[in-house]
N, C-alpha and C positions, 0 to 999 in steps of 0.2 A: 490201576483202577480195577477193582474187583466187583463181583456181583454183590449187591447189598442184601438186606433182609427181604423176606417175602413181601411182595407188593400188595397192599391192602386195596380193596375195591374203591374205585373213585366215588366221591360223594355225589349224591343225586343233585345235579344242577339242571334246572328246568330249561330245555332247549328253547331257542327263540324261533318260532315258526316263521316260515317265509311270508305267510299271509299277513303277519303282524306289521310288516313294513308299510302297508297301505295307509295305516293310521299315523305314521310318523316318517314318511318318506323324506329323504334328504335331497332328492333330485338326482337325476342321472349324472350330470357333469360333476357334482360334488362327490358322488359315489365312486366315479372313475378316479378322481383326484385322490381320494382317501385310499383307494386300493393301490394306487401307484406309490404310496409311502414317501411323500416329499421329505419327511424327516430322515429318511435313509439316503437321500441323494448325496449328502456330503461324503459318503464312502467313496464315491467315484472321483473325489479329489486326489486319490492315490495315483491317477494318471499323470499328475504333475511331479510325482516324487523323483523320477529319474531325471527329467529336465532340470529340476532345481538342484538335485544332488550333483549333477554334472556341470553346474554353472561354473564359469571360469572368470574370476575377477569381476563379478557382478553381471556377466553377460549370460543370460539364459537363452539357450538355443531351442528352436522347435516349439515355441510357445503357441503359435497359431494352430498347427496340427494337433497339439495336445488339447486345445480347447474343443476341437471337433471330436477327439477321442473321449473327452468328458461327456459330451452330448450322446455319443454312441453308446457308452457303457451305462449312462443314465436310462436311455431307452431300453437297452437290453435288460437291465435290472428290473425295470417296470414290467416288462413282459414276463419275467420270472415270477414276480409277485402276483400277477393276475392268474397265471397258471397254478401257482402254489395254492392260492386261496380257493380255486375250484377243486383241486385235489383234496384239500384239507377241510372243505366246507362242513362236512358232517361232524368231524372231530372238533372243529372250532366252535360249533354250537354248544358244546359242553364245557368250554373253557371260560373261566371267569373274566378274562380280558378280551380274548379273541372272538368271543361270541358276538361282539358288536361290529365286526368287520362287515362291510357292505355285502359281500357274497354270502357270508354265513347267515346274516339276518334277512336276506332277501331284497335288499335295496339295489343290488346289481345282479341281473340274471347271469347265470353261468355262461350261457351262450354269448352274451355281450362281452363278458370278461375275456373269453377266448378270442373273440374277434379283435378286441383292442390289443391283446397280446400279440396277435399275428401282425397287426399294423405296426406295433412298436418294433418287432423283429425286422420287418421290411425296411423301416426307416433307419434302423441301426445298421443294417447291411449296406444301405445306400450311402450313409455317412462314412462307413469304413472304406467303401469304394472311392469316395471323393478324396480321401486322404491319399489313396494310392499306395498304401503300405501293406505288403503281404503279411508282415509280422502282426500288424494290428488286426487284419482279417482273421489270421490264425488264432490269435488270443480271443477275439470276439466269438468265433465259432466254438472254441474250446470252452469258453465261459458258458455259452448258451447250452451246449451239449451236457456239460457236467451239471449245470443247475437244473435242467429239466430231468436228468436222471436222478438227481438228488430229490427233487420234488416227488418223483414217481415211486422210487423204491429205496434208494441208497440212504435216505435219511433215517432208516430204521436199523442200520448196521452200526454198532458201536465202534468208536475210534475212526473207522473209515469216514463216517459222516463228519467228524471233526476236521479231517484233512480236506474233505470236499468243501466245507465252508471256508477254510483257510485258503484253499486254492483260488476261490473267487476273488479274494483280495489281491493275491499275488498276480493273477492274470490281468487285473486292472493296472497294476504298476508296470508290468511287462508290456501291456498294450500301449500305455502312454510312452514308454521308452521307444517302442517300435515306431509310433507315430512321429515322435520328435527326432528320430534317427540318432538316438543316444544309446550307445552300447552299454547295457547294465553289467556291472561287475558281479563276480560270485558273492562278494561280501554284501553287496546291495540286495541281491536275491535272498541271501540267508537272513538278513535283518527283516526284510518284508515277510518272509515265510514264518519266522518265529513270532513276529508281532501279530500276524494274522491268526496264528494258532493260539496265541495267548488270548485274543479277543473271543475266539470260538469256544475255548474252554471256560472262560468267564461267563459267557452266555448260558452255557449248560449248567454251570453252578447256580446262577441266579434262578433258573427255571426249577432246578431240583430243590433248592432251598425255599423258594416261594410257594411251590405247589405241594411239597411234602409227599406223603404217600400216594397222592393222586397224580403225581408227575408222569408216571409211566402210561397212564391212560391217555394222556395228551401227546406224549412223545415216547413211543415204546423203547427207543434206545436208552432212555434215562434209567431203565431198570438195571442196566449193566454198570452204572456209575455209582459212586458214593460221594457225599459232600467232601469228606476228608481227602479222598483220592483226587478229586478235581482241584481242591485247593492246593494240594501238594504239587500237582502237575502245573498249575498256574504259576506258582512261585518258582519252580524249577525252570520253566520256559522263560520267565521274567529275567532270571539270572543269566540264562543263555543269550537272551536278547541283548542285554547290556554288554556281554562279552563279545558278541558278534559286531555290535555297534563300535566298540573300541577297536576291533580289528579293522573295520572299515575306515575309521578315522585315521589310524596310523598307516595302514598299508594301501589305501585306495585314494585318499585325498591328495590334493596338490601339496607339495612340500611346504609351501608358504602358508597353507591353511590348516596344517595339522594341529597347532596349538588351539586355535578357535574351535576346531571340530572336537578335540578332546574335551574342551570346556563344555560343549553342548551335551556331553554325557551326564553332567551333573543335573540339569533340569529334567533330562530324560529319566534318570534314575528316580528323581523326586516324583515325576508323573506316574511312573510304574508303581512306586510305593503307595501313592495316593489312590491309584486305581485298585490296587489290592485291598486297601482298607475299605473303599467304597463298595467293591464287589461283595465283601463280607457282610455289608449292611443291606444290600439290595434284596428286594422281594418283588418278583414279577416286573421289575423295572427294565427299561431298555438299556442295555449296556452302552449303547451309543450316547445316551443322555449323560452317563457318568463322565464321558470324555468331553462333551461339548457344553455342559451346563454347570459343572462344579467350578466354583471360583478359584480354588487352589489349583485344580487341573488346568484351568485356562491360564493362570499365572505362570505355571511351569511351561506350558506350551508357548506362551508369548516370549518368555525368557529364552527358550530354546531357539525360537525363530530369530530373535534379535542377535543372539550369538552366532547362529548359522549364517545370517546375512553378513555379519561382520567378518566372517571367515571367507566370504566369497567376493568381497569388495576391496 
């Protein structure tokens, strides 16, 4: 990924003044809910990855503490969104999509956003303590620290910011493993890491492709990437993800489940190919929507799940 051509000035987009919200206020509770990004909460389902992957003949261990871990990381991620929107409020006001965020448009006061963030952090820490897992507490603390550092400064550093985004996904998976008392294998961590990095690279590509020359004005790190470089990186990581998954299926699964686990690589490869195609067509869209709303993607995911369950029963 190399530096691209000189960045052109961002087009003049009329900021949305905070006072304008008085004429179209959406209400404080709804503003809080919107800022917490409910559509992003499914990311936290990664806490169930290790318990499910470690299932033995249909028996999933540690499901109850994993449910608490899901709530813990949902609260923690909400706290990060509130802080991030306060930090980026001025820049978001010039973004064609993000300008409507409650903090940016004035529907949610910055002070209130920070107070809600603090409350979410306290609740997340309390939930972690309830599980009684040092590993979960460590993953939660690491997630919060890295996310707040990312929101403050690290998001502007190319490549490093991609690894920071990917690390957030991996820490969710490791936190779920710690809560369920399931020891994750090296193959499991590698698959999670590559998959998370794949999503992070795809997100940057859609931003760069959708915003064009104005992209760097909204996310300075984008001036160091090129669309071709990001696409090549995404495809290379996709191939590596399949390779790591095959390694997990052969070397880490129960001997009686190897055949079914190998079969699950087929719908996984189909999903990655479909994801690559959808990413190439996306413009300012949420990458998460490509995974959860496309019918072909959903069909591949359902087939993967059916085959995986068959391999654990």
